[in-house]
BAKE-26712 format. One record per residue: residue in three letters; x, y, z of N, C-alpha, C, O in turn. Coordinates in steps of 0.001 Angstrom, whole numbers, padded with zeros to 6 digits, always signed. Layout:
residues N
ALAXYZXYZXYZXYZ;...
END
This chain:
residues 83
MET+006002-016339-016695+005403-015701-017971+006650-015584-018905+007812-015355-018568;SER+006143-015793-020156+007257-015721-021253+007623-014186-021529+006951-013226-021152;ARG+008653-014146-022161+009171-012612-022448+008227-012068-023436+008053-010853-023341;GLN+007498-012750-024471+006462-012100-025419+005390-011693-024681+005072-010506-024747;VAL+004647-012590-023855+003854-012019-022954+004112-010782-021987+003295-009881-021795;ALA+005142-010859-021513+005363-009653-020746+005811-008283-021414+005845-007216-020801;GLU+006138-008444-022697+006486-007562-023559+004892-007043-024112+004773-005923-024609;GLY+004014-007728-024008+002655-007328-024378+002340-007962-025802+001215-007765-026261;THR+003313-008754-026578+002990-009092-027825+002295-010330-027703+002991-011130-027078;GLY+001154-010822-028066+000399-011964-028043+000054-012303-026833+000087-013506-026571;SER-000307-011483-025930-000537-011675-024410-002108-012283-024608-002866-011710-025390;PRO-002468-013256-023992-003733-014067-023708-004865-013415-023056-006053-013682-023241;ILE-004317-012429-022182-005095-011757-021363-005481-010290-021859-004577-009562-022268;SER-006750-009853-021836-007130-008606-022302-006287-007429-021140-005815-007663-020028;HIS-006337-006269-021840-005664-005161-021149-006580-004915-019602-006054-004753-018501;ASP-008041-004941-019890-008744-004478-018880-008476-005655-017769-008203-005421-016592;ALA-008598-006914-018328-008541-008041-017256-007235-007869-016581-007225-007786-015353;TYR-006097-007804-017277-004538-007536-016624-004570-006705-015614-004006-006994-014559;ASN-005340-005366-015813-005387-004163-014685-006200-004675-013575-005827-004494-012416;VAL-007427-005385-013884-008091-005899-012670-007207-006860-011783-007129-006763-010558;ILE-006456-007932-012661-005983-008919-011840-004683-008458-011002-004336-008964-009934;SER-004009-007377-011696-002970-006777-011056-003358-005923-009827-002597-005887-008860;ALA-004575-005204-009838-005005-004625-008718-005330-005444-007516-005112-005075-006362;LEU-005876-006602-007869-006329-007769-006953-005076-008210-006359-005065-008393-005142;HIS-004049-008402-007017-002769-008776-006262-002317-007869-005410-001921-008168-004284;ALA-002337-006742-005850-002007-005651-004882-002769-005474-003591-002230-005264-002504;LYS-004028-005573-003794-004837-005569-002537-004605-006858-001847-004677-006715-000627;TYR-004376-007950-002186-004065-009210-001646-002647-009015-000644-002534-009404+000518;GLU-001719-008364-001388-000625-008191-000835-000529-007202+000376+000307-007287+001276;GLY-001406-006349+000280-001812-005157+001282-002546-005727+002368-002261-005355+003506;LEU-003576-006693+002164-004224-007518+003235-003297-008275+004100-003358-008242+005329;GLU-002394-008990+003389-001324-009659+004224-000545-008928+005159-000342-009270+006324;ALA-000083-007826+004555+000448-006874+005326-000278-006362+006654+000225-006370+007777;TYR-001456-005949+006339-002332-005628+007393-002353-006700+008641-002348-006361+009825;ARG-002377-008043+008165-002412-009217+008882-001093-009120+009761-001182-009089+010989;LYS-000265-009089+009323+001263-009204+009830+001305-007935+010788+001659-008136+011950;TYR+000981-006673+010404+001193-005531+011093+000050-005552+012374+000276-004896+013391;SER-000896-006170+012263-001929-006356+013594-001343-006950+014606-001629-006586+015747;TRP-000429-007958+014389+000233-008744+015566+000970-007955+016396+001171-008298+017561;ASP+001485-006737+015851+002452-006060+016737+001895-004828+017575+002579-004309+018457;GLY+000472-004338+017217-000010-003192+017684-001557-002989+017911-002403-003819+018243;ASP-001663-001854+017679-003074-001399+017730-003987-002017+016629-004027-001537+015496;GLN-004608-002938+016949-005473-003829+015786-006478-002851+015194-006770-003015+014010;ARG-007025-001887+015848-008019-001145+015269-007768-000473+013815-008612-000670+012942;ILE-006832+000174+013587-006593+000596+012423-006303-000474+011336-006685-000240+010189;TRP-005672-001598+011608-005565-002679+010700-006715-003207+010226-006943-003385+009030;LYS-007575-003511+011271-009048-003981+011016-009679-003041+010018-010086-003484+008944;GLU-009775-001802+010316-010394-000861+009463-010127-000717+008129-011004-000514+007290;LEU-008503-000850+007801-007906-000984+006548-008418-002189+005790-008929-002150+004671;ARG-008190-003431+006649-008654-004602+006005-010092-004711+005590-010378-005331+004566;GLU-010936-004189+006270-012368-003989+005760-012489-003195+004692-013220-003607+003792;ARG-011879-002003+004539-011920-001253+003258-011362-002098+001928-011958-002124+000852;ASP-010247-002705+002178-009597-003422+001160-010576-004639+000894-010815-004776-000306;ASP-011171-005515+001687-011954-006356+001563-013012-005867+000483-013104-006504-000567;GLU-013735-004861+000686-014678-004255-000072-014205-003896-001523-014935-004139-002483;ALA-013002-003329-001665-012249-003259-002996-012006-004497-003771-012122-004549-004995;VAL-011642-005556-002968-011451-006803-003606-012825-007285-004017-012953-007691-005172;ARG-013862-007286-003207-015119-007737-003833-015330-006893-005250-015722-007441-006281;LEU-015062-005701-005165-015629-004873-006354-014725-005411-007601-015185-005620-008724;LEU-013504-005583-007263-012477-006156-008346-012881-007523-009015-012712-007857-010188;CYS-013536-008333-007844-013749-009678-008252-015040-009694-009205-015269-010478-010127;ASP-015732-008753-008800-017247-008572-009571-016714-008065-010996-017172-008567-012023;GLU-015891-007219-011031-015543-006693-012443-014874-007689-013365-015129-007777-014566;LEU-013885-008525-012625-013513-009737-013294-014408-010699-013833-014310-011125-014984;GLU-015333-011071-012973-016500-011883-013458-017253-011111-014482-017710-011777-015411;LYS-017420-010098-014484-018035-009243-015552-017486-009384-017031-018064-009625-018091;LEU-016161-009146-016718-015173-009222-018018-015371-010693-018590-015462-010876-019804;ALA-015420-011498-017881-015481-013093-018145-016855-013371-019190-016984-013825-020327;ARG-017696-012887-018243-019422-012984-018722-019413-012406-020043-019995-012975-020966;GLU-018744-011227-020216-018754-010352-021577-017851-010866-022708-017839-010444-023864;GLY-017109-011832-022195-016123-012378-023163-014868-011415-023534-014235-011376-024589;ARG-014714-010716-022450-013440-009730-022567-012310-010200-021676-011315-009481-021582;LEU-012376-011365-021000-011295-011631-020450-009966-011816-020897-008993-011364-020295;CYS-009901-012554-022072-009006-013000-022871-008806-012362-024060-009881-012044-024568;THR-007882-012060-024681-007704-011373-025966-008198-011879-027195-008400-011166-028178;SER-008445-013408-027140-008891-014151-028139-010504-014040-028020-011206-014048-029031;GLN-011007-013943-026796-012254-013855-026626-012770-012445-027184-013718-012379-027967;SER-012068-011314-026717-012545-009870-027119-012649-009567-028598-013290-008624-029061;SER-011935-010486-029322-012162-010217-030902-013338-010897-031412-013654-010758-032594;ARG-014015-011626-030612-015068-012360-031063-016503-011927-030612-016363-011410-029504;SER-017643-011911-030929-018901-011414-030209-019411-012491-029642-019434-013566-030242;THR-019832-012356-028553-020607-013316-027723-022172-013156-027434-022922-013806-026706;HIS-022380-012107-028230-023951-011690-027917-024816-012267-029094-026035-012096-029106;
END
């Protein structure tokens, strides 16, 4: 990522999309951690947490798809009407 994009000047991704993508990334990191932790002990708790995060990932993916459908994924899209 270029310095300009990181600083928020000229970012091609809308603020809403960035937040959803960031949340998805965090959820996937958590899911990977649960997978690793489940090797060491009681798998019940890690399975339950994984199922809850799986649902959150589904909701976030749905939201990202909605943003794309509505033309709000990229900043260049959000400035023009798709209706």
